[in-house]
VOGU-3710 file (C-alpha; in Angstrom, 3 decimals, decimal comma):
1> mmkktlvllf> 52,668/-100,449/-65,068  51,962/-96,657/-64,947  53,715/-95,299/-68,140  52,199/-98,314/-69,958  48,924/-97,375/-68,880  48,988/-93,756/-69,771  50,570/-94,631/-73,190  47,682/-97,161/-73,659  45,209/-94,779/-72,476  46,429/-91,599/-74,514
11> wglslisalg> 46,438/-93,416/-77,501  43,067/-94,803/-76,902  41,377/-91,567/-76,751  43,334/-89,883/-79,508  41,885/-92,306/-81,826  38,296/-92,167/-80,265  38,961/-88,932/-80,664  39,550/-88,566/-84,078  36,488/-91,465/-84,739  34,100/-89,235/-82,861
21> qdsgsfqegf> 34,743/-86,136/-84,761  31,087/-84,943/-86,254  30,564/-82,950/-88,851  27,378/-81,660/-88,159  27,496/-78,340/-86,182  27,077/-78,126/-82,425  23,287/-77,362/-81,560  22,715/-73,720/-81,098  24,022/-72,155/-77,475  26,416/-75,041/-77,370
31> rpppkekpgi> 29,071/-73,793/-79,333  29,117/-69,936/-80,026  29,972/-67,835/-82,895  33,907/-67,854/-82,950  33,628/-64,257/-81,903  31,265/-64,272/-79,214  33,021/-66,136/-75,685  30,859/-68,712/-74,243  28,731/-68,160/-71,345  30,165/-70,011/-67,991
41> dlyqvisihg> 27,096/-71,896/-67,639  28,311/-74,062/-70,602  31,252/-75,214/-68,566  29,740/-78,034/-66,904  30,580/-81,012/-64,551  28,755/-83,853/-64,227  28,690/-86,497/-61,497  28,254/-90,316/-61,616  24,357/-89,940/-60,682  23,961/-87,440/-63,300
51> dttmvdttls> 24,046/-84,189/-60,789  25,254/-81,437/-63,099  26,775/-78,145/-62,029  29,439/-75,377/-63,853  32,686/-74,946/-63,643  33,091/-72,445/-60,526  35,937/-70,092/-60,942  34,746/-67,605/-58,098  37,088/-66,662/-54,943  35,530/-67,638/-51,540
61> lqklsrfnyl> 36,802/-68,770/-48,208  34,984/-72,426/-49,549  37,452/-72,542/-52,271  40,468/-71,335/-49,558  39,230/-74,681/-47,851  39,430/-76,959/-50,696  43,357/-75,635/-51,654  44,937/-78,505/-50,321  46,394/-82,061/-50,938  43,219/-83,655/-51,263
71> rkddltlltf> 41,441/-80,888/-52,895  38,118/-80,732/-50,702  37,436/-79,381/-47,261  39,525/-80,955/-44,374  38,105/-79,193/-41,563  36,737/-83,113/-39,812  40,585/-84,361/-40,551  43,637/-83,292/-38,656  46,871/-84,096/-41,029  50,298/-85,381/-39,958
81> snvgqaynrl> 53,644/-82,873/-40,574  54,328/-84,096/-44,145  51,931/-83,475/-47,210  49,711/-86,549/-48,194  51,531/-88,474/-44,864  48,723/-89,734/-43,215  44,848/-87,992/-41,755  43,085/-88,548/-38,151  39,681/-88,209/-38,428  38,110/-85,736/-36,374
91> tydpqygqlm> 34,882/-86,767/-36,811  32,681/-90,320/-37,152  32,319/-90,196/-41,298  30,447/-93,522/-42,071  30,594/-95,067/-45,479  26,687/-96,465/-45,735  26,163/-98,626/-48,640  29,371/-100,613/-49,134  28,137/-103,863/-49,505  31,353/-104,665/-50,630
101> plfaaqsqhe> 33,976/-105,097/-47,716  36,735/-102,613/-48,098  40,476/-103,192/-48,703  43,257/-102,795/-46,410  45,144/-99,360/-45,767  42,389/-97,228/-45,315  44,510/-94,177/-43,776  46,065/-94,100/-47,340  42,355/-94,475/-48,936  42,097/-90,536/-48,333
111> nyqsaeeiny> 44,075/-89,790/-51,490  42,610/-92,598/-53,599  39,386/-91,219/-55,506  36,540/-93,956/-55,448  34,407/-94,457/-58,908  31,950/-91,721/-57,227  34,425/-89,018/-56,991  35,805/-88,881/-60,858  33,391/-86,505/-62,738  32,618/-86,158/-66,242
121> yrvptplsel> 32,280/-82,889/-68,474  30,748/-81,478/-71,139  32,312/-77,923/-72,789  31,900/-75,333/-75,805  35,799/-74,676/-75,892  38,852/-77,127/-74,631  39,085/-76,304/-70,577  42,346/-76,529/-68,928  42,725/-76,158/-64,703  46,639/-76,501/-63,369
131> yfktgfeqgq> 46,789/-76,658/-59,437  49,908/-75,971/-57,843  50,753/-75,783/-53,924  54,474/-75,923/-52,476  55,062/-78,921/-49,997  57,652/-79,408/-47,170  61,496/-79,491/-47,329  61,639/-79,967/-51,448  58,317/-80,667/-52,266  55,339/-79,590/-54,259
141> qldafftvnt> 51,996/-80,353/-55,117  50,977/-80,235/-58,702  46,917/-81,346/-60,123  46,687/-80,499/-63,927  43,683/-81,259/-65,615  42,131/-80,710/-68,932  38,972/-81,876/-71,505  37,775/-81,144/-74,570  34,525/-81,833/-76,441  35,418/-83,073/-80,085
151> serlnislay> 32,384/-82,993/-81,016  29,319/-81,914/-79,175  28,503/-85,917/-78,172  31,934/-86,624/-77,614  33,698/-85,463/-74,456  37,299/-86,834/-73,422  39,278/-85,371/-70,008  42,548/-86,261/-68,648  44,041/-85,050/-65,413  47,112/-86,110/-63,338
161> kgvrslgqyq> 47,593/-85,270/-59,562  51,261/-85,759/-58,460  53,071/-84,911/-55,155  56,545/-85,405/-53,563  57,642/-84,004/-50,773  60,381/-84,370/-48,669  59,237/-83,577/-45,331  60,403/-81,717/-42,495  61,513/-85,289/-40,231  63,528/-87,606/-40,880
171> hilnstgnfr> 62,421/-90,400/-43,639  58,680/-89,403/-43,919  58,740/-88,918/-47,740  55,660/-88,829/-49,965  55,102/-89,456/-53,583  51,868/-90,039/-55,058  50,528/-89,875/-58,445  46,613/-90,305/-59,090  46,384/-90,574/-63,195  41,916/-90,201/-64,157
181> gtlsydsedg> 40,685/-90,394/-67,631  37,407/-89,992/-68,622  35,320/-90,529/-71,474  31,548/-89,277/-72,232  29,224/-90,006/-75,110  25,560/-89,393/-76,182  24,431/-91,158/-79,496  22,846/-88,290/-82,280  19,576/-89,246/-81,604  19,712/-88,965/-77,699
191> ryylkghlaa> 18,740/-92,727/-76,742  22,282/-93,992/-75,607  24,735/-92,386/-73,478  28,059/-93,546/-71,773  30,474/-92,533/-69,062  33,716/-94,553/-68,816  36,440/-93,684/-66,902  40,174/-95,269/-66,011  41,661/-94,319/-62,627  45,808/-95,559/-61,756
201> qdilnqqngg> 46,632/-94,520/-58,304  49,656/-94,766/-56,316  50,618/-94,000/-53,311  54,063/-93,951/-51,590  54,754/-93,223/-47,834  58,075/-93,261/-46,055  57,828/-94,722/-42,447  59,705/-93,507/-39,036  57,483/-94,695/-36,317  57,172/-91,356/-35,138
211> ltenalllfe> 59,448/-89,675/-32,822  61,633/-91,418/-29,877  60,764/-90,933/-26,269  64,197/-88,444/-26,126  63,278/-86,755/-29,181  59,557/-86,301/-28,120  60,844/-84,670/-24,906  62,908/-82,361/-26,916  60,090/-81,497/-28,819  57,434/-80,622/-26,064
221> nndpefsdrg> 60,342/-78,885/-24,545  60,765/-76,724/-27,678  64,647/-77,047/-27,417  66,270/-74,225/-29,643  69,164/-76,798/-30,877  66,298/-78,733/-32,549  64,256/-76,308/-34,277  65,720/-78,269/-37,241  63,663/-81,116/-37,113  65,681/-83,223/-39,106
231> rldvrfedae> 67,608/-83,445/-35,799  65,529/-85,089/-33,644  65,756/-89,132/-33,695  62,801/-91,009/-34,806  62,329/-94,617/-34,204  63,128/-96,032/-37,630  64,156/-95,028/-40,742  64,020/-98,166/-43,273  60,547/-98,668/-43,753  57,630/-97,567/-46,428
241> nqlrgtryfv> 54,696/-98,402/-47,546  52,659/-98,445/-50,779  49,006/-98,333/-52,358  48,496/-98,976/-55,436  45,464/-99,602/-57,667  44,041/-99,477/-61,096  40,481/-99,536/-62,101  38,159/-99,374/-65,090  34,747/-98,032/-64,955  32,069/-98,311/-67,443
251> nqqyqlgtre> 28,112/-97,155/-67,340  25,785/-97,313/-70,514  22,334/-96,388/-70,436  19,598/-97,003/-73,823  16,317/-94,980/-73,816  13,400/-97,308/-74,301  10,200/-96,176/-76,723  10,887/-92,554/-78,479  12,448/-89,329/-77,208  11,171/-86,726/-79,354
261> tqgddlqkkg> 12,738/-82,671/-79,154  10,488/-79,958/-78,192  12,452/-76,813/-77,969  15,014/-77,350/-75,574  13,314/-79,912/-73,613  13,558/-83,836/-74,333  9,996/-85,394/-73,421  10,550/-89,130/-72,561  7,594/-91,496/-73,902  7,370/-95,021/-73,393
271> wgyigatnsf> 8,545/-97,765/-70,982  11,997/-96,005/-69,675  15,181/-96,823/-70,058  17,602/-99,608/-69,403  21,560/-99,579/-68,214  24,533/-101,389/-67,088  27,582/-100,603/-64,942  30,619/-102,363/-65,073  33,596/-101,846/-62,736  36,604/-103,629/-62,084
281> enktyqykqk> 39,572/-102,699/-59,401  42,883/-104,283/-58,480  44,625/-103,094/-55,772  47,906/-103,908/-53,983  49,217/-102,905/-50,426  53,197/-103,458/-49,440  54,690/-102,760/-46,430  58,623/-103,061/-46,385  61,328/-102,961/-43,968  64,899/-103,384/-44,002
291> dpfeafgday> 65,575/-104,767/-40,305  63,002/-105,708/-37,847  61,761/-103,001/-35,222  62,075/-104,485/-31,700  58,643/-102,560/-30,543  56,793/-104,535/-33,471  57,995/-107,865/-31,514  59,343/-110,787/-33,022  59,528/-111,653/-36,792  60,200/-114,531/-38,816
301> vtadlktktt> 62,855/-113,339/-41,053  65,999/-110,986/-39,800  66,197/-109,020/-42,605  64,303/-107,520/-45,618  60,927/-108,002/-44,405  58,035/-107,811/-47,283  54,223/-108,613/-46,879  52,265/-108,082/-50,166  48,517/-107,840/-50,247  46,563/-107,824/-53,166
311> gvfvssevys> 43,010/-107,735/-54,154  41,025/-107,616/-56,864  37,173/-106,298/-57,303  34,510/-107,072/-60,247  30,814/-105,487/-59,902  28,657/-105,149/-62,654  24,815/-104,095/-62,111  21,710/-104,001/-64,697  18,787/-101,784/-63,841  16,010/-100,183/-65,478
321> glnvkgikrl> 14,251/-97,152/-65,264  10,569/-97,481/-65,112  7,791/-94,882/-66,020  5,457/-95,041/-63,130  2,592/-92,063/-62,730  2,974/-89,992/-59,344  6,653/-91,248/-58,968  9,759/-89,315/-60,520  12,068/-92,123/-60,672  11,962/-95,754/-60,265
331> epfvghhyyr> 14,942/-97,489/-61,007  15,225/-101,718/-59,898  18,544/-103,227/-60,411  20,187/-106,532/-59,746  24,247/-107,039/-59,656  26,898/-109,380/-59,395  29,630/-109,179/-57,678  33,387/-110,975/-57,087  35,916/-110,080/-54,528  39,716/-111,600/-54,239
341> ygydrlldls> 42,002/-110,773/-50,985  44,950/-112,082/-49,582  48,539/-113,677/-49,823  50,986/-115,581/-52,111  51,299/-118,042/-49,128  49,698/-120,085/-46,157  51,388/-119,797/-42,695  50,948/-122,656/-40,806  51,370/-121,701/-36,900  50,525/-123,251/-33,910
351> egliedqike> 47,420/-121,127/-32,984  46,582/-122,354/-36,485  46,579/-122,378/-40,066  45,903/-119,089/-41,736  44,688/-119,360/-44,978  46,213/-117,621/-47,983  43,085/-115,405/-48,985  39,342/-114,867/-49,281  36,995/-115,166/-52,218  33,371/-114,686/-52,679
361> hfytagvrwe> 30,859/-114,492/-55,410  27,497/-112,725/-54,124  24,414/-111,028/-55,919  22,580/-107,837/-54,659  19,124/-106,169/-55,783  17,177/-102,691/-54,885  15,572/-100,281/-55,792  16,454/-96,254/-56,162  13,264/-93,879/-56,466  12,745/-90,487/-56,144
371> gqykqwglkg> 8,702/-88,656/-55,631  6,591/-86,457/-54,234  4,332/-86,613/-51,373  2,235/-83,447/-51,181  5,061/-80,713/-50,141  7,683/-83,060/-49,352  10,282/-84,468/-51,794  11,048/-88,019/-51,397  14,378/-90,071/-52,031  15,606/-93,295/-51,002
381> qfkksfsalv> 16,977/-96,237/-52,047  16,793/-100,039/-50,958  19,652/-103,088/-51,477  20,344/-106,370/-50,463  23,255/-108,257/-50,909  22,763/-112,259/-50,734  26,470/-113,129/-49,513  27,149/-116,583/-47,982  29,816/-114,956/-45,852  28,318/-111,787/-44,519
391> pgslidvaat> 24,967/-110,950/-46,050  24,677/-106,853/-46,057  21,607/-104,317/-47,263  20,977/-100,821/-46,832  17,608/-98,186/-46,399  18,401/-94,636/-46,950  15,518/-92,707/-47,325  15,267/-88,969/-47,358  12,265/-86,428/-46,752  13,082/-82,679/-48,073
401> rsfgkdtelt> 10,368/-79,650/-47,720  11,113/-75,953/-48,180  9,177/-73,387/-46,272  9,628/-70,091/-48,675  12,776/-69,250/-50,982  14,933/-69,193/-48,279  14,141/-72,467/-45,585  14,484/-75,907/-46,295  14,218/-78,617/-44,189  15,968/-82,118/-44,983
411> aifvrdetpa> 15,359/-85,278/-42,678  16,631/-88,682/-43,088  17,088/-92,330/-41,668  19,151/-94,876/-42,568  19,783/-98,614/-41,641  23,317/-100,146/-42,717  24,825/-103,651/-42,443  27,989/-104,297/-44,077  30,776/-106,737/-43,343  33,894/-105,972/-41,632
421> alnmqlnqsd> 37,192/-104,652/-43,821  39,224/-107,549/-45,392  42,528/-107,017/-43,565  40,253/-107,002/-40,411  39,229/-110,494/-41,207  42,773/-111,481/-42,443  46,241/-110,318/-42,218  49,514/-111,753/-42,925  53,422/-110,053/-41,815  56,763/-110,796/-41,542
431> yqrynwqhsw> 56,050/-109,855/-37,693  54,272/-112,555/-36,086  51,595/-110,503/-34,062  50,239/-109,355/-37,190  49,085/-112,594/-38,589  44,994/-113,365/-37,953  42,009/-114,605/-39,691  38,748/-113,941/-37,991  35,114/-114,221/-39,212  33,130/-111,262/-37,895
441> gavrtqtigg> 29,283/-110,129/-38,236  27,862/-107,739/-39,742  28,463/-104,376/-38,286  24,933/-102,462/-37,979  24,277/-98,820/-38,162  21,055/-97,083/-37,536  21,527/-93,166/-38,169  18,526/-90,667/-37,970  18,883/-86,792/-38,615  18,282/-83,819/-40,108
451> qldsrifgtl> 19,527/-80,514/-41,918  17,915/-77,007/-41,552  19,190/-74,438/-44,413  18,314/-71,162/-43,682  19,380/-67,972/-45,561  19,065/-66,130/-41,869  20,281/-69,092/-39,505  22,164/-70,686/-41,605  23,060/-74,689/-42,073  22,127/-76,662/-38,990
461> narytnidgy> 22,692/-80,686/-39,123  21,842/-82,809/-36,219  22,609/-86,797/-36,189  22,385/-89,907/-34,016  23,589/-92,687/-34,828  23,804/-96,154/-33,225  26,303/-99,023/-34,264  26,317/-102,669/-33,392  28,671/-105,318/-33,828  31,412/-102,056/-34,740
471> vyfgmngsdq> 34,875/-103,738/-35,704  37,759/-101,574/-34,912  41,716/-102,063/-34,397  42,460/-101,671/-30,382  45,444/-102,442/-28,331  45,904/-105,974/-27,456  46,429/-105,955/-23,347  49,135/-108,715/-23,472  52,235/-107,016/-25,715  50,738/-103,580/-26,863
481> splpiqdqsg> 50,151/-104,313/-30,362  47,098/-103,408/-32,532  44,211/-106,242/-33,561  40,890/-106,211/-34,939  38,311/-106,095/-32,326  34,476/-106,397/-32,435  32,710/-104,647/-29,712  29,582/-106,231/-28,308  28,410/-103,759/-26,094  27,292/-101,067/-28,710
491> velielrhdk> 27,960/-97,519/-29,585  25,893/-94,694/-30,035  26,637/-90,988/-30,397  25,239/-87,473/-31,402  26,453/-85,012/-33,809  25,579/-81,686/-34,118  27,006/-79,057/-36,550  26,431/-75,485/-37,800  27,532/-73,433/-40,821  27,259/-69,847/-41,083
501> altwgklgye> 28,562/-67,118/-43,292  27,884/-63,204/-42,601  29,149/-60,075/-44,353  29,626/-56,558/-43,490  30,428/-54,367/-46,524  33,922/-55,643/-47,058  34,173/-57,742/-43,795  33,352/-61,314/-43,804  32,926/-63,839/-40,803  32,701/-67,798/-41,834
511> snivyqnvls> 31,976/-69,885/-38,948  31,725/-74,372/-38,537  30,787/-75,895/-35,439  30,533/-79,340/-34,456  29,643/-80,715/-31,147  29,611/-84,507/-30,810  28,792/-86,999/-27,897  30,016/-90,432/-27,694  26,759/-91,570/-25,377  28,454/-94,923/-25,263
521> gqavmplpel> 31,344/-96,923/-26,655  33,552/-93,495/-26,038  36,547/-96,286/-25,269  36,302/-97,825/-28,790  35,451/-94,821/-30,504  37,315/-91,783/-29,346  36,200/-88,646/-30,685  36,809/-84,676/-29,696  33,541/-83,128/-28,136  33,775/-79,479/-29,747
531> llrqslyfqd> 35,419/-79,078/-33,042  35,798/-75,495/-34,399  36,807/-73,461/-37,156  36,267/-69,443/-37,358  37,239/-66,977/-40,246  37,213/-63,387/-40,125  38,240/-61,357/-43,698  38,314/-58,588/-45,735  37,651/-58,383/-49,558  37,857/-55,619/-51,865
541> awfdkaaliq> 38,292/-54,811/-55,633  41,746/-53,448/-56,195  43,818/-52,422/-59,449  40,462/-50,536/-61,033  38,497/-53,829/-60,096  40,696/-55,975/-61,798  42,055/-58,346/-59,260  39,249/-59,303/-56,418  41,115/-60,129/-52,641  40,361/-61,359/-49,558
551> tgvrakyfsa> 42,714/-61,729/-46,898  42,357/-62,200/-43,143  42,740/-65,391/-40,210  41,378/-68,505/-39,698  41,625/-70,726/-36,825  40,998/-74,408/-36,114  40,502/-75,699/-32,498  39,489/-79,517/-31,184  39,107/-80,394/-27,578  41,490/-83,087/-25,990
561> yyaksydpil> 40,613/-86,743/-26,487  42,302/-90,210/-26,506  43,181/-89,525/-30,450  43,766/-93,027/-32,570  47,655/-94,118/-32,647  49,064/-94,640/-36,271  50,281/-97,829/-37,405  52,483/-97,855/-40,220  52,377/-101,575/-40,867  48,631/-101,872/-41,474
571> aefyvqneqe> 48,424/-98,149/-42,375  45,726/-97,687/-39,950  44,644/-96,543/-36,698  44,041/-97,649/-33,461  42,401/-97,076/-30,413  44,971/-95,801/-27,360  44,066/-94,889/-23,536  47,777/-93,529/-22,862  47,762/-89,792/-24,249  45,538/-86,946/-25,044
581> ignfplvdlf> 46,034/-84,786/-27,924  44,346/-81,511/-28,699  43,042/-78,441/-26,882  45,582/-76,201/-28,976  44,703/-73,790/-31,704  45,840/-73,631/-35,182  45,682/-70,436/-36,761  46,577/-69,597/-39,995  47,058/-66,098/-41,743  45,551/-65,690/-45,579
591> fqakirqtrf> 45,708/-63,973/-48,771  43,930/-64,928/-51,775  43,337/-63,141/-54,955  41,660/-63,818/-58,383  42,527/-61,960/-61,672  40,733/-62,976/-64,440  40,406/-67,166/-64,166  43,770/-67,515/-61,746  43,505/-67,742/-58,010  46,476/-67,211/-55,830
601> fliyehfnqm> 46,588/-68,365/-52,681  49,418/-67,110/-50,105  48,597/-69,171/-46,403  51,366/-68,632/-43,209  50,154/-71,899/-41,596  50,098/-72,483/-37,877  51,662/-69,458/-37,514  50,139/-68,818/-33,429  53,299/-71,378/-33,088  55,686/-68,507/-32,707
611> fsssrnqfsa> 53,764/-67,266/-29,394  54,185/-71,043/-27,491  57,242/-71,387/-25,345  56,215/-75,203/-25,543  55,141/-77,669/-28,321  51,846/-79,593/-27,735  50,428/-79,853/-30,964  50,373/-83,662/-32,378  48,489/-84,950/-34,807  48,886/-88,795/-33,267
621> pgypyrdaiv> 50,634/-90,185/-30,243  54,222/-89,478/-31,338  53,336/-87,860/-34,406  53,959/-83,620/-34,056  51,638/-81,650/-35,995  53,404/-79,567/-38,397  55,316/-76,097/-37,331  54,773/-72,728/-38,524  55,422/-72,140/-42,279  54,442/-70,115/-45,175
631> rfglvwnffq> 52,819/-71,732/-48,256  51,813/-70,519/-51,559  50,252/-71,758/-55,049  47,877/-70,920/-57,609  44,772/-72,323/-59,576  44,847/-71,194/-62,992  41,145/-72,020/-65,575  42,051/-71,684/-68,688  39,195/-71,190/-71,225  40,328/-71,956/-75,130
//
């Protein structure tokens, strides 16, 4: 399936590229004379919402924090021993506005790129980027990207991220492939544009259930005979889970009225614009195991366990931009959505009938807007779903004000009502305990917060969140297996975060501090009270300033808490109250350098482990954190 998708996409983009060749020249400033190098500001990255930034090839600690499997800052995530295996969350990170219920296997979605995470491009010359980083025991990561404007108005991009890492423990191979292809087009008269992408993603993880009880003792006591982690026994060696997905996405917009060019500015006149967004996504999640594992309970079959979950998600939205005096943006919209989730069988159990699928058509309506009130910039959206199963809604408002050039204050209010994830509503498995069907009420979340950005004091975030009807995976007291539960008492928590960077000549320091307190509902939402990351480094220019370097130490710490356990059948984390993890530092030594458009990285991860006589570092109960290891890699940009 992946190979067919790649062939079709390359063929289609080649055809579009040929048809899109424009005999007319690029406008002045976009394509410079042959001997003149284009400015870096002409290489533009455009988000799905139209926010535009330029390609960034600088050297910084922010780049170091994003030099990982996810290609984003993982401060609030706790990695497992093998790259791409799973991530335990250290903060509460709500996904506001998800009126379509989420699919299964959410732990594997950290590396599954949503439509909002796909970028589009506009470049004066072809641009490529190559990312490489070593993995664990015969493992490498590669992320290759290429984009080109075949004309001023037509851009295509192709990218593929592949990872294969054997891991240091038995049977935890990770193998993933993420393909992305994008296309963006603007008509000659500037009245029509199109953005579209295809994403085909495949995430495979071998599962071993963690270490056995005896192996955990050997690990914690730091027995030298088992420094080779492959000698430690795991609970089983015959299981794997896999998440696959393919998505087609198109957003089109047409400008109504007239549009006149005055210098470099496009002045809009007339009634506004109309647009349409269409998305089709197909997902599957599969768990396979050769023989039943006793701790998971009785099974319906004696060998070759295999359960496959499928989901189809279709969304169409029509929107319009209205030109209203005093309002920068006013965009009402209506949408139609459809999803189908389930299995290829019915289960007739003694407890009742478990259906094969859930499916629904429903509509949404709302408005997005931006405006100004005195010195406050206002932005927000309202939307509501008209669903017969679980209606949802969103109110999201933000107000921003600047105080001079160096200080900005933002206040937010969010009220969110969403359905529970689909695998919490319906689940089937060859294991008897893992079969259920529930009708949960909506999860209602309210958040009030603010952010202060100051050149002197850094960035301070404060947030208060209240959740009613929180649905989570917890423990079934009778047989100690995970199952979905809806909390009835309510969850309240506060979070404070401070980020600050300082430099003194050639020395630099960066601090990230997160404090969070679960005021009520700690039993259903365990979080560490304190999360820190501190970095101290030296920076300089070497070889007649041909190379910029940064080298130093980075330490991460989180306080002890009852971290969620990982369940390989569901590929989900669930609440437990038997083992605390945390209260240990994770210290890295790093060296990074930039030579022209290439950035090199050398990192000694978790090097402080060599000074500890015991091992109490875990990513989740039963799953040790990764050992000290030297890893290296690079990010190489080509401006052709």
